Structure formats: C-alpha cells, structure tokens
DOVEX-680422 format. One record per residue (C-alpha): residue in one letter; x, y, z. Coordinates in pm, whole numbers, plus 50000, padded with zeros to 5 digits. Example, Ala and Ser with C-alpha at 12.3 -4.5 7.8 and 13.67 -1.06 7.14 Angstrom:
DOVEX-680422
a512304955050780;s513674989450714;
//
This chain:
DOVEX-680422
m899138843885929;k895568837885826;l893078827686095;s892328795085914;r895998785085922;i896208793386293;i893138771886366;t894548743386155;l897868745186338;l896178744986676;l894078714686579;c897188695786468;v898918703386798;l895828692286989;l895478659986792;y899178652086836;s898928658087209;c895878635587240;a897548608087039;k900728610687247;n898778608887574;t896778579387448;a899968560987353;e901558568387686;n898478558087879;s898148525687685;s901568514987812;i900608520788176;p899748487688350;s896088484388442;f894348471788753;v892778437388751;k889008441388792;v885998418688823;e883268424888566;n880248402388513;g881838374788718;k885168375688531;l888658387188620;m889408413988361;l892608431788260;d892718458087985;n889138449387887;q890088412787832;p889488382188052;y892548377188272;y893768341088270;f897108333888432;m899758308688523;g901008317688868;a903318306389144;n903518309089519;y906678328889592;w906108338989950;y909658348790051;g910248375889789;m910208404990033;n912908388690245;l915138383089943;g914498419689853;m916158432690171;k919248453390088;v921618439790353;l920158407390487;g918448396690166;n919748385489828;r918618408889555;t920768391789294;r918978358989360;l915578376289362;i916148392089021;k917428359488877;e914428339989004;l911928365688880;d913558362888538;q913258324988560;l909578327088650;q908928351588369;a910698328688122;m908478299388216;g905328320188157;v904428328988516;t902638362588534;n901088361488881;l902758356789219;r901088349889552;v903428366189803;l903788372290173;a903178409290239;s903248408190620;s905118389190891;e905118392791267;g907218382291564;d910538387391739;s913668366691693;t912678341791967;q909658327791782;k909978292791643;f909098277291308;q908758310391129;v910608332290883;q913158357091015;p913528386191012;t909908397491027;m908248429490914;q906558437491246;t908758428991544;a906268441391804;p902828458091774;g903428489191563;n907218484491549;y908518478391197;n911748465391049;q912448490990780;e914708467390587;v911878442290544;l909498469890437;e912018482690184;g912568446590074;l908878444589989;d909138477789803;f912098464989599;f910318432089527;m907168449689411;n909148472589184;e910928443089024;m907568426488963;k906338458888810;k909258458688564;r908118424388446;n904418433588433;m903588406888692;k900628408388928;a900838401889304;v898398386489548;m899388402689880;v898848379090175;l898278399690490;n897918374190773;n898288336990844;f896358310791037;w899568290391063;t902768299891244;w905288303090962;s904928340790924;g903738349091276;g900188357291180;m897168351491401;p899088331291664;q901588359691702;y898868385891748;l897408363692020;v900808361492192;w900978399392188;t897628401292371;g898918378892649;k897238346292548;g900358326392632;e902868307492421;v901898292092091;p901288254492133;y903478244791837;p902228212191686;q905728205291556;v906708200691923;s903578185492074;n902288166491767;d898868179291877;w897298199291594;n893988202591780;k895678221492062;f897158245591807;t893938251291610;n892008256691934;y894498284192010;a894638300591666;k890868301691609;t890378324991908;f891938353091703;y888608362291538;s886868369891867;n889868386192036;q889158423091979;e892598434192095;a894328411091848;v891978421191566;e892568458091630;m896348452591625;f895928436791283;n893648464991165;k896268490691264;h898798471291063;l896458471390762;r896088509090781;f899858512590796;l900738488590515;i897958496490268;g898628533590319;r902328528990241;t904198545989957;n906818524889781;s910258538589872;v911768526489542;n909368540189282;g907288565389479;l903978548089402;k901358545889671;y900418509689727;t896788519189668;e897748532189324;d900068503989215;p898578481588942;t901198455289025;i898938445189310;m896088423089193;s894498418189534;w894828421589906;q894328387490065;l893008385890420;s895038356090532;n896718323790436;e894268295290492;p892058309890766;r889718284490923;g886718290091144;y886368256191316;n883588260491573;q883948298391563;v882238301891226;h880168332591312;a883188351291454;y885248340491154;r882748352990896;t882218385191088;w885988390791078;v886068383790702;k883278408890640;n884718435890866;t888278432190739;a887288432290372;t885138463090435;l888038480890605;i890378473590314;k887818485390058;s887378517790254;m891098524590215;d891638511589863;s889018511289589;n891458501389313;h892328466089421;l890488433489462;v890038415489795;s890088377889852;i889978355890162;g892828331490092;s890988300990226;e891108265390097;g887448264689995;d885528238190185;s888588217590287;p888058180090308;g887728181190687;k884158186990800;d885248203491126;a887398230490959;g884528255390973;i884938268990621;s882638269390319;l883468284989985;l879808292289915;e878958308190249;d882268324590339;n882538342790006;d878918354289993;i880048389390083;k880058417589832;e883478430089945;i885078396689847;d885758398489473;y886818363189383;v887068329189549;t890168308989629;i890688271389624;h893508250089767;i894008213189693;w896478192389894;a896198156789767;q899038142789974;n898298161690296;w894668150790279;g895598114290234;w894438110589874;y897848104889719;k900588083089867;p904028088789711;s905158055089843;n902428038989633;p901848062289335;e900628036389084;e897708025989303;t896698060689428;i897218084489135;n893988075788950;s891768079089256;t893628111489337;k892768125388995;e889108116589045;k889008133889383;v890788164789250;t888288167788964;e885348162989199;y886668188189453;l887558214089191;t884298210888997;k882178213489312;h883948245389415;l883638260589069;k879888254289070;d879698272089405;a881698301089261;q879238303088974;k876318304389217;l878008334689371;g878728349689029;k882418352389114;p885608340688942;a887848314789104;v891578308189139;l893268275489236;e895988293089432;e897648263589606;f898398228289494;g901488206689493;i902898172089528;a906168156989652;r909058143989448;d909198106989363;q909098083689666;d908518114289887;s912188123289864;y913288156890006;q916558156889815;p916758183889544;t918248158789299;a915418133389335;p913338126689020;t909958143288964;s908148120188722;w904988116688932;r904918153689014;d905258162588647;l902368139588563;y900218154388840;y901058190288744;g900128183288385;f896838167988496;v895888197588719;f896858223588460;n894908205088193;e891848203988419;i892078241888456;v892278246788079;e889418222987996;l887098235488270;a887698271488163;k886948262387802;e883678246587918;g882688279588078;y883528273588441;a884678303088650;i888318292288690;q890818318388566;g894138312088731;v896388287388907;n899338292589142;f901488261889200;w903168256689537;a905898267589532;y909008281689365;s912348275289540;g914498287289251;e918188288989342;g917618280289708;r918368246289860;p917468230890195;t920388229790437;t918908198390591;p916408180990363;k913308171290566;g914548192490857;f912998225090977;w914288258690857;q916838276191079;k917878312491071;g920578316390807;d919298288190585;d918178295090230;l914558305890200;i912728281889972;g909148274389873;d908598251990175;p907788275390467;p909748272790794;h907098252790981;e907248224090730;p909988199390637;q912348216090392;g912418202190039;w908878188590045;y907038206289763;g909368232989627;i910388235389261;y914028243589190;a915478261388890;t917108228188796;d913788209188779;k913768211288400;t910958186488333;t908578203188578;i909418237488438;e908728224588088;v905248213588199;i904618247688356;n905788266088046;r903718244587810;y900528250188006;a901248286988067;k900848291887694;k897618271887691;i896148290787987;e897038324387837;g895338313687514;i892038302487668;p889258317587456;f886698339087630;k883488321187713;a880688333887931;y879568311088210;s877898281788043;q874178280188090;t874378242188059;i876428237988379;d874198223388648;t875118241488968;n872618221589174;e874488188589160;
//
C-alpha cells in the first residue's frame, strides 16, 4: 500500500473518531452556568418553568416510598413543560419529631437512613432521564424537614417551641435564629454537607459533583437573620465558600425570600447576595400569607395584590441587576377558591393569579430584567390530603403542602386541568423568551 493511501486512511479514521466523539459529547447534558449575569445552558440563556417538588426523595425510597407514583408525576410535570424542580435534598430528625416529614435522611448526627439516600439517588436518576435540572435544598429555617431547629435540638438547646402548638411564632423564630451563631450546630451541618456533596449516586454511579442534573446547591429554605444579621451573613458566606471548595461545577444560591415584607426578618436581597460565591438570587412571594390577598374577598383584593406583586418583583429584580446576577422566583402560590382545602374545589382565582405572575415573568424578561425562571408552589400530583386543612401524619400521602402547614392549602393536583393548562401555556412562552442583555434603560436607583 502506498504511503499516501495509508496517510489518507489514517486521516479518515481520525476524522470519523472526532466526529463520533463530538456527536456523543453533544448529547451529554451540560451544567447550568452564570455568564455575564445570565443563567446559561449549552451556550444559550437558560429560561425555565419550574415547580417545587420537595418530597421526591421520599417517594423514591424502594420500600417505604412509591416509585410508581414518582415516575408518573415526573412524566406529568414533563408533559406540562416543567424542566426545573426545587427539591428537598436533606432532612433531619428522629421519629418523635413533630410537624415534619418522615422518615428523614439523617436520624441523628452522622447517622443516615440508607433508604432515603437511595431514594434521592433514584429520584435524581429519573430527573436525569428527563433532562430536568434540580435545585438541591440543603437545610431549612422551618421545622418541616428538621433543618436548623433539629440541629439546635441535637446540641442540647431544648425542645423546639412549635408555633403550631403555642401559636407564638416569635418564640419559634427566636429559637431558630440562634443556629447561625451556634458553632456546634453549624459544624454538624458542615459535616453533613461534606458527606452529601461528596456522595456517588448508587443508581447511575455518577458523583454528585459531576452530575449535570443538579443546577445548584441551595443553602436553606427561607433562612432569615432577624436581629442576628451579621451571624446570618457570615454563615451564608462561610457555607457557600465550603460548598464551592468541594464542587466547582455547580451553582450556589441562598434560598431566601428576598427582602420579605416584614422589616424585622433580617434579610435583604441586595446585601445578603453581595457575595461572590452566591451565583444567583432567589425571590419568594406569598400574597396570601403576607395579607395582600384574601380568598374570602377575591374581587376586592386581587387588583391591589397584582400591584404589590409587580412592585415587589420589580424592586428585587433591580437589586439583582445592581449585583449583576440573575434571579429566580422560586416560590409563589395561592389557595383554591374561597380558601377551600378540598381537592375538588374550583381554582378560578388561582388560575387567574398564576397567569398574571407567569405573564409578569415573561414581560419583565423581554424588557431585559434579570428574571430567568419561576418555580410554582407546589406539585401534589397523585397525592391527596387524608384530612384537608389538618396536619400531615405519618402514613399520609406526601403532597406539595409540607407537614407543618394545613394539608391541601396550595398544592396542585394532577386533576387540576385548568391550572395545568395555564402552566403549560406559559412554559412555552418562557422557553421562547428571546435573549436580551440587561437593558441600559432600566433605572436601578428607583
């Protein structure tokens, strides 16, 4: 064989190999990144319709879970255009704890329930099959997953002063806020972070640090500083830095509400997120909880509610732009008509409100604001409350309403066809938002 033919043959083999590798690599899911103040995926701005689906890892348990239901609900979410799920990735506490999900991942400091861990592995792998992205919530200011109150119990700070029993929320928040300055509790949490983030998925063999299914590690669900603002921000900085030292592939977010309408909550989107290790900002809007919207009087409160939502959202997006960071509205919801907790109750006012919020996201993004995603609260799928408006009990269906809140309050069921139609319609609009750099005409000083 002539030398020229040998060289030609070798070049063909090399070119084929390169093309094959390129094709294979192009099918591998990519990590969500932040570039020039934008969430990016595969070199394109990443806009998404998302849901809160906190209980996925518990459904994913092999024996005590319900994998058939999990798969069915993930298919339902995918069909309605949901591509991003905010999920619980940690839970703490023994079986005696009240108003929280059971079973938990961490039953005592450093002691783990393997079935819950493997449930999370299964859940993540099913999300991977559907090319969904996960926001992994690692802690909780509230009691429904154990969280900060449970770490404090483990340090000997006494029983949790449950507000569901005492009706005294101040007593509870005064207890929970001491977490940030309790070094023993913080170190327990840090050890858990090292364990979880360093985990390898038992289903697909992927290290969590190398799994593109994860969009971000989130420090906590709705952490608040109250009058411990310095300790709170120090904890945010230190925790985000620790996570980044273990995992350079994934984003980190706080998981806070933003400013919150209460002046004493001790949180500020602008100041809390002014940390280089925090990649994007989070916003929560709770119109009914904050007294803006009254389901018993929707006609007279819906318009003022819309005005307040627009004002709150726009203010936070201007703060995000000052930081040069993208934003996600990762919690919002509203009750069924007349504040009914029955799964069969109509949803006309909720559908209207959902459409309004989604449309605000689309229009603000088109104008060049930093908003790129929205996660509604929350998907209940095939689950149903055993006792509507009652508290969750062990053995009840897990639904979108967490165990510390009345069951049936905000969750969306698979049978809520009109709400799902609204979600699906706006999922297509959000996915089709054209790229626009931050508008230079937006006045961030207002």
